[in-house]
N, C-alpha and C positions, 0 to 999 in steps of 0.2 A: 730272274729273283735267285737268290741262293738262300738258304738254311741260314739260320741264326749263329751264331757263338758256339751255342751247345752244341748245336747239329752235326756243326763242321768237327768238332770232337770225337766224330763216330768214326773208328779206325777204318782205315780203306785200305787194305793190301791188296795184291794182286797175283792171280793165279791163273793160268792157261789151260785148260783141258779143248783139246779141240783148237787150239788160238781164240780162246772164249773167253774176255775178261771178268773178272769176278770179283763183287766189291763184298767185301765181310761187312758187315755193321755190327758192330759188338759192344758200341758204349764205352770206347777208351780201351781195349784190348783186340787183338789179332791176332787170329790163326793160320796159318797157310798147309790149308790143308791136304797140298803135295806131301807139303816137310812133314806132316805129322802122320803119312802114310794110309790116307783114307780116301780110297775112291769115291765116286759122288756114281752111282745105280741110277738108271733114268726110270723112275715109279713115279706113280700119281701121288702117293704119300711119302710125309717129311721121313728124310733116308735118315736110317737108324746106324749109330755105332756104338755095337752095345758095350766092346773094352772101357769106352770112353765116355761112355753112358751120355752121349750125345746125341744131336738131330738136327742134320741139316735141311735146311727150308730154303728153297731157291725162289728169286722174287724178279722174273722178266722185265726189266727195264726199259733202257733206249742208250743212245750213244754218248759218251761223257760230256757234260754240260748240259743237256736236255733238260725241260723239268721232268720228263718220267724217269730218267736217269740220279735225277735228286729226289724224288718222291720213294722211290725204291730203296735208297740208301738210308731213306727215313725211317722208311717199315724194318728195314734189317737192323736198323739200332734201337729201335722200339722191343721188336719182336726176342732178340736176343740175351740169353741166359745160360753163359757158360757154365760148367761148373768149379766152383770157389770163387763166385762172385759175391758180393757185397747182396745184403736183401733188399730189396725197395726200399722197407722201414729205415734201413742202415743209410738210403742215399745211393744206392745201386742202382743196379738193374731192374727196370718190374717188368721184366721178359718172363717167357715161358722157359722154367726148369730145364736148362741141360737144352737148349734149342740154338741156334745159330742162322741168323737172318744170311743171306746171301744174297746179293742185288747181281743179278748177271744181264752183263752189255746185251742188248742188241741194235738191230735197226729201227724197231720202234713196235706199236701195237700190233700190227700187220704179223710179224715173228713175233711175237710175245705170245700170241694167242693161239698159233698153228702151233707153237709148243708145248704151249697147258694141252689143246688138246690130243696133241700126243705121247703127250705123259712124262716129257723130258723135263719139266722144272714143274714147282710144286704151287706156283702164281704167278699171277701177271700183273704190271699196271700197265693201261690203255684206254686211250681215248675213249668218252662215253660213245662218239657216233662208228667207233670203229667195231666196239663189243656189241652193239644193239646189231652192226650188219653182219656179224660172226655169229650171232648169235639165230637173226633170222634168218642167216644163210643168202645175203645178197649182195651186191656190186662181189668185189675180189673172191668172195666165200661162196658162191655158186654151185661152183665145182665140189665141194668137200659137203656143200648141204647145210644146213642147220645144225648150231652146236647148242642143244638146249639143256646143255649140263651149267653153261656158265652160271654162276654165281656170284655175287657182288659182296666184298666184304664191309668197304666203305669209299665215299668220294671224297679225294684229299685235295686238290688242287682245283684252280680254275685255269681253262685255255680262253684264246679269245682267237680270233682270224682276223687279219689286216691283209687290205689290196690295196700294195704299193705302185704306185705309177709313176715316172720318169718326167723330169722337165721337157722333153721332147711329146710328151700326147696330150692330147686335149680332152683324153677321156675325163667325163663326169661323173659317172653314174657307173653301174656293176653293167648294167645293159649296154652300154658305150662300151665295151671291151670286145664286141661284135666285131671281126674281123682282124685285131688285134695279136700280135704277139704276146703270150701270157705265159709264164711260167708257173708250174702246178706244183713243182718239187719233186725229187726226184720220183722215177716210174715207180706207179705199186707200193710208193711211202703213205704213210697217214696223211700227211701232208696233202700230198695227188687224188686223194678218197675222197678227202674233207671239202677240196679245191673242188672237184667232180660235183657231188652232190649238191655244192653252193651254188653252183653255177645253173645247176640243170633247174633251180627252183628260180630263176633269172631269166629262163627259157634259153639258153645259152648251154650247149653240148659241144664236146673238143669240135664236134664240125665244124661251128661256128666262129670258133676262135682258132686261131693259128698256136696252138698250145706247143710247149717246149716243157723237160723232164730236167731241170738239174738240180742237184744240192743247192743250197743257201750262197757257199761261196761263189760259186758258178753263175747262179744268179743272178746275184749283186752286181758282179762284176759288169753281167751284158747287161745288166738298167744302166750300169754307168755310161755304158759306152753307147749305149742307144739301140743295142740289138735287140734289146726286146722293150715293149712298152709296159708289160706290169707283171709284177710278182704274187702269187696269194701266197702267206704264210702264217700257219696255222703254232701259235708259240705263246708261252707266259704273256701274263699279263704288260708284263715290264722287260720286253725281251731285248736281252744284252749285243743277239746281231744285231734287230734291227735300229738299238740305238746306236749303234758303230755305224752301218749306212748312215743314216738321217744325217751322222755329223760329217759324214763324208761327203755328200751331196745333194743339194736342193730332191725332194721328193715331196708326196702328195697322199694320201690313203682317203681311197673312194668310200664314202658313206655306205652302211650296209643297214638298210630299214625298209618300210612299206611292204604292200602286200604280200612281195614277194617271202618275206622275214616270217610275216606272219603264216604262212604257209607252211613253211619251214618247221615253225614251231608248231602246227596241228599237227604234224606228221611225225613229228620226236619231237617227245614232250619233251626231253630232255635237253636241249638247245634254247639257251636264253640270250635276251638284248645284253648289249653290254654297251659299256660309251669309252673309249680311250679320252683317255684326259687329257685337255689342251697341252702344252708341252710336254708331255709325256717323253714325245720325239721333237727333236728339233724343228721349232718352227711350223709344225703340226698343229691345224687348230683341234678341239674337241670333235671326236668324231664316231654317229653312232655303228656299233657292230653288233658281232654275235657272240656267245660265251656257251662254251662248253666244258664239264669235269670229266678230271682222269680219275678212273675207276679202279681201285684193286681187286682182282678177282680171282677168286680160287673155283674146282670143279664141286660140285654136288657133291660128290662121293666123299669128299673129306671128311670127315667124321665131326659132331656137332658141338662137341664137346673143345678139339682143336679150335675149330672155327671161333667159338665163343671166347678162349681165351688170347688167340691174334686180333680178334674186335678189342679187347680188352686192356690188353697190353698196349698196342699204337696208341688207345686215346687217354690212358692214362699215364703215357709216355709224352702226350701232349699237354694235359692237364697241368702235369705236374713241373715240367722243363720249361712251357709256354713256349713250342717248336713254330717255328714260322712255315708255311705252309709251302712247299717248292712251288714256284709260280702262281701263285694265289693272293696276290694282292696286296700280299703285308700284315696279310692278318694271321692270327695265330689259328691252329687246328683247333675245329669245335664240330660240336654232334650234330648242330643241323646241316652243316656242309655236307657230311657223311651222308645223308640223306636226298638233299637236292640236288637233282641235273643226274643222278643215278639211270642207268638206261636197261638194265635186265635184273631179274631177282634176286634177292638177297639172298643168302645160306642161310639157313633155318639157325644157326650160332649164331650170328651175327645180329640178325632180329633179337633175337633171344637178351642180348645186352642192348640194345636200342630199345624193347620194350621195357625193358627194366628201369631205361633211363628219362622215358617218356616223351622219347622224341619219334616216334613212329605213330601219333595217334592220326595225320593227315597221309601217314601212308596209302598209293594208287595200291588198288587190289591186286593188280597187274605187276607190284616190285614183290609179291608175297611169292615162296616158293610153293610148286605143285606138292601137295603133302604127300602126291603117292611117291615119289623120287626117295629111292631107298640109299642107304648109309653106308659105309664098310668099314 
């Protein structure tokens, strides 16, 4: 999926502190922080530059071209409102005055959450399941323990799981992957974590399959050459990579449905059933699958007013320009999606905004933050 033309106008300048690319979302203007002479110290609150009255707010994203990357760019453009910009009423930015949103590239959710916890960025975009595992201290996050300070601003886009098998494979169900060569994604990546969780609910540990850990291009080539039987892909509903793969070779997708999915949804309330539409990918019939939301996250210590303004800015921009949500079924951003599928408690400031707009009436109590958490 890609953003609509309006969001594509967001300026994307490149700055590389420590070889990391940063996307500057300024709604039509771009500033190179290096050229301006401002360093970006590693802090847990917005980085301020007093001389220019600027506040830099970094958003951990993903690799270029991924749904997380696109969503972080959307956020960066929505919250940015540098000095001298036209006012929102004049058709200019509706972001936070003096703030510049910087979407910082990364390997994905796992790295973003580690950087957010380490106070190297101010916010992060992450898959709901990865955020939940970090919050509860499970899977890859056992060593670091629970990150109970995670708070959500919004759910911004839907992703789904595609289990792709090549013509050489006779597997017709997830259970029939037992003993086969299955690519789970790059090792310790978002994709691999989600794939392991999904297989686990189908009674398949990595010991019951022959796992491989390659990124999409390498896995796609292995599938074409018959070196693997299947690959599990977590991506946008209309994945460009999968579209290209399906056009280059005959493939099938395994249905993800039934009791294993029911158990998964019971354990993870943020997982939902979904459908891969017929011919969404060449010659692939309608196929049931599971969906999850990508979540914009901040630390609980972010002050309430800033969290409120961030929430206001992104949804005001979405309403005003009718921006397409990155990787989210071609729908415009809407407040209902902001609540659905979120896996960790909301920040007090975000909840105040949603309460004012009447969309939190049926919000589970577990997603309301602990009132004892203090902000600074």
